[in-house]
N, CA, C and O atoms as CSV, one atom per row, in Angstrom:
chain,resi,resn,atom,element,x,y,z
A,1,UNK,N,N,4.660,-4.294,8.538
A,1,UNK,CA,C,4.385,-3.504,7.313
A,1,UNK,C,C,5.224,-4.211,6.136
A,1,UNK,O,O,6.333,-4.692,6.369
A,2,UNK,N,N,4.693,-4.244,4.980
A,2,UNK,CA,C,5.456,-4.893,3.958
A,2,UNK,C,C,5.332,-3.974,2.723
A,2,UNK,O,O,4.346,-3.247,2.603
A,3,UNK,N,N,6.192,-3.996,1.926
A,3,UNK,CA,C,6.444,-3.162,0.643
A,3,UNK,C,C,6.836,-3.864,-0.386
A,3,UNK,O,O,7.786,-4.579,-0.068
A,4,UNK,N,N,6.504,-3.985,-1.557
A,4,UNK,CA,C,6.794,-4.516,-2.687
A,4,UNK,C,C,6.850,-3.589,-3.988
A,4,UNK,O,O,5.786,-3.168,-4.441
A,5,UNK,N,N,7.930,-3.294,-4.535
A,5,UNK,CA,C,7.978,-2.424,-5.673
A,5,UNK,C,C,7.951,-3.396,-7.028
A,5,UNK,O,O,8.853,-4.199,-7.266
A,6,UNK,N,N,7.024,-3.245,-7.708
A,6,UNK,CA,C,6.887,-4.047,-9.172
A,6,UNK,C,C,7.464,-3.509,-10.299
A,6,UNK,O,O,7.553,-2.284,-10.387
A,7,UNK,N,N,7.929,-4.330,-11.301
A,7,UNK,CA,C,8.127,-3.860,-12.555
A,7,UNK,C,C,7.036,-3.117,-13.139
A,7,UNK,O,O,5.870,-3.486,-12.994
A,8,UNK,N,N,7.362,-2.077,-13.800
A,8,UNK,CA,C,6.254,-1.356,-14.674
A,8,UNK,C,C,6.299,-2.045,-15.963
A,8,UNK,O,O,7.324,-2.538,-16.434
A,9,UNK,N,N,5.104,-2.057,-16.533
A,9,UNK,CA,C,4.868,-2.486,-17.720
A,9,UNK,C,C,5.905,-1.917,-18.680
A,9,UNK,O,O,6.363,-0.788,-18.504
A,10,UNK,N,N,6.289,-2.720,-19.728
A,10,UNK,CA,C,7.107,-2.074,-20.838
A,10,UNK,C,C,6.325,-1.134,-21.596
A,10,UNK,O,O,6.995,-0.180,-21.992
A,11,UNK,N,N,5.314,-1.118,-21.863
A,11,UNK,CA,C,4.326,0.009,-22.754
A,11,UNK,C,C,3.772,1.075,-21.800
A,11,UNK,O,O,2.894,1.853,-22.172
A,12,UNK,N,N,4.234,1.098,-20.712
A,12,UNK,CA,C,3.989,2.260,-19.821
A,12,UNK,C,C,5.081,3.051,-19.560
A,12,UNK,O,O,5.373,3.072,-18.364
A,13,UNK,N,N,5.905,3.823,-20.406
A,13,UNK,CA,C,7.057,4.512,-20.069
A,13,UNK,C,C,6.957,5.634,-19.000
A,13,UNK,O,O,7.917,5.915,-18.282
A,14,UNK,N,N,5.819,6.230,-18.926
A,14,UNK,CA,C,5.883,7.418,-17.992
A,14,UNK,C,C,5.708,6.725,-16.484
A,14,UNK,O,O,5.670,7.562,-15.582
A,15,UNK,N,N,5.613,5.546,-16.128
A,15,UNK,CA,C,5.530,5.044,-14.719
A,15,UNK,C,C,6.827,5.030,-14.147
A,15,UNK,O,O,7.715,4.295,-14.581
A,16,UNK,N,N,6.981,5.813,-13.186
A,16,UNK,CA,C,8.188,5.830,-12.508
A,16,UNK,C,C,8.537,4.623,-11.529
A,16,UNK,O,O,9.662,4.126,-11.470
A,17,UNK,N,N,7.393,4.187,-10.727
A,17,UNK,CA,C,7.180,3.250,-9.766
A,17,UNK,C,C,5.771,2.839,-9.334
A,17,UNK,O,O,4.783,3.573,-9.332
A,18,UNK,N,N,5.831,1.486,-8.951
A,18,UNK,CA,C,4.478,0.977,-8.752
A,18,UNK,C,C,4.953,0.148,-7.404
A,18,UNK,O,O,6.031,-0.445,-7.376
A,19,UNK,N,N,4.099,0.167,-6.368
A,19,UNK,CA,C,4.407,-0.039,-4.836
A,19,UNK,C,C,2.952,-0.775,-4.496
A,19,UNK,O,O,1.894,-0.231,-4.811
A,20,UNK,N,N,2.996,-1.991,-3.863
A,20,UNK,CA,C,2.125,-2.478,-3.173
A,20,UNK,C,C,2.664,-3.243,-1.904
A,20,UNK,O,O,3.801,-3.695,-1.773
A,21,UNK,N,N,1.587,-3.306,-0.957
A,21,UNK,CA,C,2.253,-3.894,0.409
A,21,UNK,C,C,0.869,-3.912,1.387
A,21,UNK,O,O,-0.272,-3.627,1.022
A,22,UNK,N,N,1.274,-4.301,2.637
A,22,UNK,CA,C,0.198,-4.492,3.792
A,22,UNK,C,C,0.768,-3.498,4.894
A,22,UNK,O,O,1.925,-3.579,5.306
A,23,UNK,N,N,-0.240,-2.463,5.374
A,23,UNK,CA,C,0.121,-1.763,6.636
A,23,UNK,C,C,-0.760,-2.147,7.745
A,23,UNK,O,O,-1.964,-1.905,7.819
A,24,UNK,N,N,0.020,-2.819,8.667
A,24,UNK,CA,C,-0.438,-3.530,9.841
A,24,UNK,C,C,-1.244,-2.475,10.683
A,24,UNK,O,O,-2.418,-2.745,10.935
A,25,UNK,N,N,-0.621,-1.102,11.213
A,25,UNK,CA,C,-1.210,-0.332,11.827
A,25,UNK,C,C,-2.357,0.225,11.251
A,25,UNK,O,O,-3.233,0.559,12.049
A,26,UNK,N,N,-2.598,0.433,9.882
A,26,UNK,CA,C,-4.027,0.782,9.247
A,26,UNK,C,C,-4.962,-0.301,8.956
A,26,UNK,O,O,-6.134,-0.085,8.650
A,27,UNK,N,N,-4.436,-1.497,9.052
A,27,UNK,CA,C,-4.882,-2.902,8.708
A,27,UNK,C,C,-5.713,-2.745,7.225
A,27,UNK,O,O,-6.871,-3.071,6.967
A,28,UNK,N,N,-4.824,-2.207,6.472
A,28,UNK,CA,C,-5.194,-2.454,5.026
A,28,UNK,C,C,-3.907,-2.577,4.286
A,28,UNK,O,O,-2.778,-2.276,4.675
A,29,UNK,N,N,-4.348,-3.151,2.973
A,29,UNK,CA,C,-3.381,-3.398,1.879
A,29,UNK,C,C,-3.226,-1.876,1.384
A,29,UNK,O,O,-3.993,-1.000,1.785
A,30,UNK,N,N,-2.173,-1.624,0.479
A,30,UNK,CA,C,-2.184,-0.396,-0.271
A,30,UNK,C,C,-1.493,-0.493,-1.648
A,30,UNK,O,O,-0.724,-1.381,-2.019
A,31,UNK,N,N,-1.877,0.494,-2.274
A,31,UNK,CA,C,-1.320,0.642,-3.703
A,31,UNK,C,C,-0.719,1.711,-4.203
A,31,UNK,O,O,-1.433,2.693,-4.003
A,32,UNK,N,N,0.295,1.990,-4.781
A,32,UNK,CA,C,0.590,3.336,-5.191
A,32,UNK,C,C,1.223,3.283,-6.619
A,32,UNK,O,O,2.048,2.412,-6.892
A,33,UNK,N,N,0.898,4.056,-7.366
A,33,UNK,CA,C,1.471,4.346,-8.933
A,33,UNK,C,C,1.928,5.659,-8.943
A,33,UNK,O,O,1.215,6.619,-8.654
A,34,UNK,N,N,3.380,5.744,-9.344
A,34,UNK,CA,C,3.867,7.250,-9.484
A,34,UNK,C,C,4.328,7.409,-10.983
A,34,UNK,O,O,4.978,6.589,-11.631
A,35,UNK,N,N,3.857,8.639,-11.400
A,35,UNK,CA,C,4.253,8.963,-12.796
A,35,UNK,C,C,5.357,9.823,-13.062
A,35,UNK,O,O,5.453,10.776,-12.289
A,36,UNK,N,N,6.119,9.739,-13.859
A,36,UNK,CA,C,7.153,10.638,-14.290
A,36,UNK,C,C,6.757,12.020,-14.388
A,36,UNK,O,O,5.575,12.108,-14.722
A,37,UNK,N,N,7.240,12.959,-14.242
A,37,UNK,CA,C,6.697,14.507,-14.172
A,37,UNK,C,C,7.140,14.741,-15.655
A,37,UNK,O,O,8.111,14.168,-16.150
A,38,UNK,N,N,6.396,15.575,-16.277
A,38,UNK,CA,C,6.553,16.351,-17.713
A,38,UNK,C,C,7.463,17.127,-17.479
A,38,UNK,O,O,8.195,17.427,-18.421
A,39,UNK,N,N,7.668,17.599,-16.395
A,39,UNK,CA,C,8.499,18.794,-16.143
A,39,UNK,C,C,9.838,18.264,-15.724
A,39,UNK,O,O,9.899,17.635,-14.667
A,40,UNK,N,N,11.211,18.506,-16.640
A,40,UNK,CA,C,12.273,17.920,-16.233
A,40,UNK,C,C,12.716,18.340,-14.806
A,40,UNK,O,O,12.429,19.474,-14.422
A,41,UNK,N,N,13.459,17.415,-13.928
A,41,UNK,CA,C,13.678,17.795,-12.529
A,41,UNK,C,C,12.597,17.601,-11.628
A,41,UNK,O,O,12.843,17.312,-10.457
A,42,UNK,N,N,11.528,17.715,-12.000
A,42,UNK,CA,C,10.287,17.504,-10.964
A,42,UNK,C,C,10.268,15.889,-10.320
A,42,UNK,O,O,10.519,14.933,-11.055
A,43,UNK,N,N,9.955,15.725,-8.932
A,43,UNK,CA,C,9.471,14.573,-8.473
A,43,UNK,C,C,8.354,13.826,-9.463
A,43,UNK,O,O,7.589,14.441,-10.206
A,44,UNK,N,N,8.408,12.488,-9.334
A,44,UNK,CA,C,7.260,11.737,-9.734
A,44,UNK,C,C,5.940,12.188,-8.849
A,44,UNK,O,O,5.943,12.586,-7.685
A,45,UNK,N,N,4.801,12.010,-9.738
A,45,UNK,CA,C,3.600,12.199,-9.194
A,45,UNK,C,C,2.625,11.113,-8.843
A,45,UNK,O,O,2.444,10.228,-9.679
A,46,UNK,N,N,1.913,11.073,-7.590
A,46,UNK,CA,C,1.376,9.929,-7.329
A,46,UNK,C,C,-0.035,9.942,-8.366
A,46,UNK,O,O,-0.787,10.911,-8.467
A,47,UNK,N,N,-0.152,9.000,-8.894
A,47,UNK,CA,C,-1.466,8.916,-9.984
A,47,UNK,C,C,-2.445,8.001,-9.137
A,47,UNK,O,O,-3.657,8.174,-9.265
A,48,UNK,N,N,-1.916,6.955,-8.208
A,48,UNK,CA,C,-2.766,5.996,-7.453
A,48,UNK,C,C,-2.017,6.113,-6.186
A,48,UNK,O,O,-0.790,6.077,-6.095
A,49,UNK,N,N,-2.943,6.272,-5.113
A,49,UNK,CA,C,-2.232,6.191,-3.703
A,49,UNK,C,C,-3.326,5.616,-2.826
A,49,UNK,O,O,-3.761,6.444,-2.025
A,50,UNK,N,N,-3.869,4.458,-2.764
A,50,UNK,CA,C,-5.088,3.804,-1.961
A,50,UNK,C,C,-4.397,3.177,-0.877
A,50,UNK,O,O,-3.278,2.667,-0.934
A,51,UNK,N,N,-5.297,3.272,0.302
A,51,UNK,CA,C,-4.823,2.413,1.205
A,51,UNK,C,C,-4.325,3.176,2.280
A,51,UNK,O,O,-3.564,2.600,3.058
A,52,UNK,N,N,-4.644,4.526,2.504
A,52,UNK,CA,C,-4.335,5.637,3.525
A,52,UNK,C,C,-5.318,5.374,4.658
A,52,UNK,O,O,-4.974,5.832,5.747
A,53,UNK,N,N,-6.439,4.743,4.608
A,53,UNK,CA,C,-7.407,5.048,5.636
A,53,UNK,C,C,-7.514,3.727,6.293
A,53,UNK,O,O,-7.270,2.730,5.613
A,54,UNK,N,N,-7.873,3.594,7.616
A,54,UNK,CA,C,-8.012,2.520,8.283
A,54,UNK,C,C,-9.024,1.498,7.802
A,54,UNK,O,O,-10.233,1.705,7.695
A,55,UNK,N,N,-8.299,0.222,7.490
A,55,UNK,CA,C,-9.072,-0.798,6.759
A,55,UNK,C,C,-9.754,-0.573,5.073
A,55,UNK,O,O,-10.555,-1.279,4.461
A,56,UNK,N,N,-9.237,0.374,4.771
A,56,UNK,CA,C,-9.600,0.646,3.278
A,56,UNK,C,C,-9.570,-0.521,2.478
A,56,UNK,O,O,-10.688,-0.918,2.150
A,57,UNK,N,N,-8.716,-1.110,2.116
A,57,UNK,CA,C,-8.486,-2.069,1.178
A,57,UNK,C,C,-8.206,-3.549,2.075
A,57,UNK,O,O,-7.150,-3.826,2.643
A,58,UNK,N,N,-9.212,-4.241,2.040
A,58,UNK,CA,C,-9.213,-5.570,2.602
A,58,UNK,C,C,-8.656,-6.908,2.007
A,58,UNK,O,O,-8.518,-7.946,2.654
A,59,UNK,N,N,-8.410,-6.767,0.918
A,59,UNK,CA,C,-8.068,-7.966,-0.071
A,59,UNK,C,C,-6.817,-7.555,-0.704
A,59,UNK,O,O,-6.624,-6.407,-1.105
A,60,UNK,N,N,-5.837,-8.657,-0.802
A,60,UNK,CA,C,-4.794,-8.374,-1.733
A,60,UNK,C,C,-5.144,-8.210,-3.196
A,60,UNK,O,O,-4.533,-7.431,-3.928
A,61,UNK,N,N,-5.926,-8.804,-3.508
A,61,UNK,CA,C,-6.608,-8.843,-4.776
A,61,UNK,C,C,-7.160,-7.541,-5.389
A,61,UNK,O,O,-6.998,-7.201,-6.560
A,62,UNK,N,N,-7.900,-6.792,-4.352
A,62,UNK,CA,C,-8.258,-5.572,-4.539
A,62,UNK,C,C,-7.152,-4.639,-4.788
A,62,UNK,O,O,-7.236,-3.897,-5.767
A,63,UNK,N,N,-6.073,-4.585,-3.980
A,63,UNK,CA,C,-4.911,-3.742,-4.220
A,63,UNK,C,C,-4.241,-4.094,-5.770
A,63,UNK,O,O,-4.025,-3.238,-6.628
A,64,UNK,N,N,-4.016,-5.301,-5.887
A,64,UNK,CA,C,-3.331,-5.667,-7.026
A,64,UNK,C,C,-4.123,-5.314,-8.280
A,64,UNK,O,O,-3.548,-4.940,-9.302
A,65,UNK,N,N,-5.509,-5.441,-8.191
A,65,UNK,CA,C,-6.190,-4.749,-9.371
A,65,UNK,C,C,-5.952,-3.166,-9.646
A,65,UNK,O,O,-6.052,-2.608,-10.738
A,66,UNK,N,N,-5.645,-2.626,-8.516
A,66,UNK,CA,C,-5.734,-1.114,-8.695
A,66,UNK,C,C,-4.481,-0.715,-9.466
A,66,UNK,O,O,-4.411,0.435,-9.898
A,67,UNK,N,N,-3.132,-1.887,-9.746
A,67,UNK,CA,C,-1.890,-1.672,-10.136
A,67,UNK,C,C,-1.741,-2.455,-11.440
A,67,UNK,O,O,-0.766,-2.199,-12.147
A,68,UNK,N,N,-2.515,-3.276,-11.778
A,68,UNK,CA,C,-2.587,-4.181,-12.911
A,68,UNK,C,C,-2.116,-3.846,-14.144
A,68,UNK,O,O,-1.344,-4.452,-14.887
A,69,UNK,N,N,-2.849,-2.488,-14.304
A,69,UNK,CA,C,-2.520,-1.741,-15.622
A,69,UNK,C,C,-1.244,-1.386,-15.995
A,69,UNK,O,O,-0.871,-1.431,-17.167
A,70,UNK,N,N,-0.354,-0.935,-14.817
A,70,UNK,CA,C,0.626,-0.382,-14.621
A,70,UNK,C,C,1.949,-1.255,-14.608
A,70,UNK,O,O,2.981,-0.984,-15.222
A,71,UNK,N,N,1.750,-2.242,-13.875
A,71,UNK,CA,C,3.074,-3.295,-13.572
A,71,UNK,C,C,2.689,-4.650,-13.885
A,71,UNK,O,O,1.560,-5.117,-14.034
A,72,UNK,N,N,4.017,-5.294,-13.971
A,72,UNK,CA,C,3.787,-6.765,-14.158
A,72,UNK,C,C,3.890,-7.331,-12.694
A,72,UNK,O,O,4.848,-7.198,-11.932
A,73,UNK,N,N,2.449,-8.131,-12.403
A,73,UNK,CA,C,2.168,-8.502,-11.114
A,73,UNK,C,C,2.571,-10.020,-11.035
A,73,UNK,O,O,2.013,-10.879,-11.718
A,74,UNK,N,N,3.650,-10.295,-10.089
A,74,UNK,CA,C,4.156,-11.893,-10.240
A,74,UNK,C,C,2.860,-12.666,-9.666
A,74,UNK,O,O,2.090,-12.223,-8.814
A,75,UNK,N,N,2.792,-13.779,-10.246
A,75,UNK,CA,C,1.666,-14.773,-10.002
A,75,UNK,C,C,1.480,-15.071,-8.407
A,75,UNK,O,O,0.367,-15.236,-7.907
A,76,UNK,N,N,2.749,-15.121,-7.635
A,76,UNK,CA,C,2.336,-15.328,-6.148
A,76,UNK,C,C,2.164,-14.091,-5.281
A,76,UNK,O,O,2.128,-14.213,-4.057
A,77,UNK,N,N,2.044,-12.752,-5.945
A,77,UNK,CA,C,2.157,-11.647,-5.197
A,77,UNK,C,C,0.813,-11.606,-4.100
A,77,UNK,O,O,0.946,-11.267,-2.925
A,78,UNK,N,N,-0.378,-11.978,-4.657
A,78,UNK,CA,C,-1.617,-12.044,-3.623
A,78,UNK,C,C,-1.099,-12.875,-2.464
A,78,UNK,O,O,-1.165,-12.418,-1.323
A,79,UNK,N,N,-0.600,-14.042,-2.697
A,79,UNK,CA,C,-0.460,-14.886,-1.770
A,79,UNK,C,C,0.861,-14.451,-0.792
A,79,UNK,O,O,0.932,-14.907,0.349
A,80,UNK,N,N,1.785,-13.635,-1.267
A,80,UNK,CA,C,2.659,-13.093,-0.527
A,80,UNK,C,C,2.102,-12.029,0.445
A,80,UNK,O,O,2.523,-11.891,1.593
A,81,UNK,N,N,1.088,-11.265,-0.129
A,81,UNK,CA,C,0.420,-10.087,0.476
A,81,UNK,C,C,-0.182,-10.809,1.680
A,81,UNK,O,O,0.224,-10.723,2.839
A,82,UNK,N,N,-1.212,-11.537,1.230
A,82,UNK,CA,C,-1.929,-12.158,2.417
A,82,UNK,C,C,-1.093,-12.840,3.380
A,82,UNK,O,O,-1.427,-12.745,4.561
A,83,UNK,N,N,-0.104,-13.484,3.094
A,83,UNK,CA,C,0.861,-13.989,4.185
A,83,UNK,C,C,1.473,-12.780,4.899
A,83,UNK,O,O,1.658,-13.008,6.094
A,84,UNK,N,N,1.789,-11.716,4.547
A,84,UNK,CA,C,2.492,-10.579,5.079
A,84,UNK,C,C,1.332,-10.218,6.156
A,84,UNK,O,O,1.658,-10.176,7.342
A,85,UNK,N,N,0.043,-9.968,5.799
A,85,UNK,CA,C,-1.123,-9.696,6.639
A,85,UNK,C,C,-1.285,-10.689,7.835
A,85,UNK,O,O,-1.469,-10.310,8.991
A,86,UNK,N,N,-1.195,-12.059,7.429
A,86,UNK,CA,C,-1.567,-13.150,8.622
A,86,UNK,C,C,-0.346,-13.082,9.413
A,86,UNK,O,O,-0.509,-13.121,10.633
A,87,UNK,N,N,0.750,-12.995,9.007
A,87,UNK,CA,C,1.977,-12.977,9.945
A,87,UNK,C,C,2.354,-11.857,10.681
A,87,UNK,O,O,3.313,-11.931,11.449
A,88,UNK,N,N,1.655,-10.727,10.528
A,88,UNK,CA,C,1.647,-9.457,11.239
A,88,UNK,C,C,0.493,-9.467,12.314
A,88,UNK,O,O,0.490,-8.498,13.073
A,89,UNK,N,N,-0.364,-10.300,12.470
A,89,UNK,CA,C,-1.534,-10.397,13.411
A,89,UNK,C,C,-0.959,-10.449,14.942
A,89,UNK,O,O,-1.354,-9.718,15.851
A,90,UNK,N,N,-0.107,-11.297,15.033
A,90,UNK,CA,C,0.432,-11.468,16.360
A,90,UNK,C,C,1.327,-10.277,16.787
A,90,UNK,O,O,1.671,-10.324,17.969
A,91,UNK,N,N,1.801,-9.156,16.028
A,91,UNK,CA,C,2.752,-8.373,16.341
A,91,UNK,C,C,1.756,-7.422,17.186
A,91,UNK,O,O,0.568,-7.231,16.928
A,92,UNK,N,N,2.518,-6.856,18.276
A,92,UNK,CA,C,1.673,-5.857,19.191
A,92,UNK,C,C,2.201,-4.445,18.703
A,92,UNK,O,O,3.284,-4.254,18.150
A,93,UNK,N,N,1.359,-3.603,18.970
A,93,UNK,CA,C,1.717,-2.108,18.520
A,93,UNK,C,C,2.742,-1.406,19.546
A,93,UNK,O,O,2.823,-1.616,20.757
A,94,UNK,N,N,3.442,-0.593,18.823
A,94,UNK,CA,C,4.593,-0.037,19.579
A,94,UNK,C,C,3.921,1.292,20.326
A,94,UNK,O,O,2.787,1.673,20.034
A,95,UNK,N,N,4.678,1.895,21.238
A,95,UNK,CA,C,4.227,3.227,21.891
A,95,UNK,C,C,3.776,4.145,21.011
A,95,UNK,O,O,2.700,4.671,21.296
A,96,UNK,N,N,4.444,4.551,19.784
A,96,UNK,CA,C,4.094,5.311,19.001
A,96,UNK,C,C,2.649,4.994,18.131
A,96,UNK,O,O,1.837,5.841,17.757
A,97,UNK,N,N,2.604,3.989,17.991
A,97,UNK,CA,C,1.265,3.342,17.000
A,97,UNK,C,C,0.154,3.595,18.195
A,97,UNK,O,O,-0.851,4.277,17.995
A,98,UNK,N,N,0.447,2.971,19.454
A,98,UNK,CA,C,-0.776,3.133,20.480
A,98,UNK,C,C,-1.130,4.593,20.646
A,98,UNK,O,O,-2.303,4.943,20.774
A,99,UNK,N,N,-0.187,5.392,20.646
A,99,UNK,CA,C,-0.345,7.283,20.705
A,99,UNK,C,C,-1.336,7.662,19.773
A,99,UNK,O,O,-2.364,8.255,20.101
A,100,UNK,N,N,-1.006,7.282,18.437
A,100,UNK,CA,C,-1.663,7.478,17.513
A,100,UNK,C,C,-3.178,6.961,17.405
A,100,UNK,O,O,-4.111,7.643,16.981
A,101,UNK,N,N,-3.254,5.766,17.818
A,101,UNK,CA,C,-4.664,4.980,17.738
A,101,UNK,C,C,-5.553,5.948,18.772
A,101,UNK,O,O,-6.752,6.196,18.646
A,102,UNK,N,N,-4.642,6.444,19.854
A,102,UNK,CA,C,-5.398,7.206,21.002
A,102,UNK,C,C,-5.919,8.418,20.440
A,102,UNK,O,O,-6.988,8.882,20.836
A,103,UNK,N,N,-5.179,9.002,19.473
A,103,UNK,CA,C,-5.498,10.392,18.777
A,103,UNK,C,C,-6.623,10.159,17.810
A,103,UNK,O,O,-7.589,10.921,17.789
A,104,UNK,N,N,-6.531,9.204,17.070
A,104,UNK,CA,C,-7.452,8.960,15.912
A,104,UNK,C,C,-8.753,8.433,16.682
A,104,UNK,O,O,-9.846,8.947,16.444
A,105,UNK,N,N,-8.626,7.504,17.514
A,105,UNK,CA,C,-9.914,6.890,18.131
A,105,UNK,C,C,-9.804,7.085,19.531
A,105,UNK,O,O,-9.373,6.221,20.294
A,106,UNK,N,N,-10.146,8.089,19.837
A,106,UNK,CA,C,-10.220,8.542,21.339
A,106,UNK,C,C,-11.026,7.609,22.314
A,106,UNK,O,O,-11.951,6.897,21.925
A,107,UNK,N,N,-10.672,7.665,23.384
A,107,UNK,CA,C,-11.905,6.538,24.228
A,107,UNK,C,C,-13.159,7.256,24.307
A,107,UNK,O,O,-13.177,8.480,24.176
A,108,UNK,N,N,-14.289,6.531,24.527
A,108,UNK,CA,C,-15.351,7.124,24.611
A,108,UNK,C,C,-15.534,7.257,26.115
A,108,UNK,O,O,-14.910,6.645,26.982
A,109,UNK,N,N,-16.685,8.339,26.309
A,109,UNK,CA,C,-16.647,8.509,27.896
A,109,UNK,C,C,-18.331,8.073,28.367
A,109,UNK,O,O,-19.047,8.720,29.132
A,110,UNK,N,N,-18.657,6.869,27.700
A,110,UNK,CA,C,-19.751,6.344,28.057
A,110,UNK,C,C,-19.789,5.426,29.214
A,110,UNK,O,O,-20.854,4.915,29.561
């Protein structure tokens, strides 16, 4: 898994944080944008939270397009995310990941 926090654009003062990355167990890129609450002391609220389902976002460009209006995206970010995905393909699932996969995708009785 990789995770990168991007710099919010200067004209988006309500943006608390912007995050993109690669989630190997879910086989998806993800994008998150959190906005500062209008209520003092409240936690930031997720405005965008995509890439939570298996294989939901298949390209780095798609994930970056979701956050482009909120953050300054480094020129090489798509290449870094794609490299994270490619480098993670040889990693084996751990016991907890295997257990969750069995719960989510039970073996068929065919």
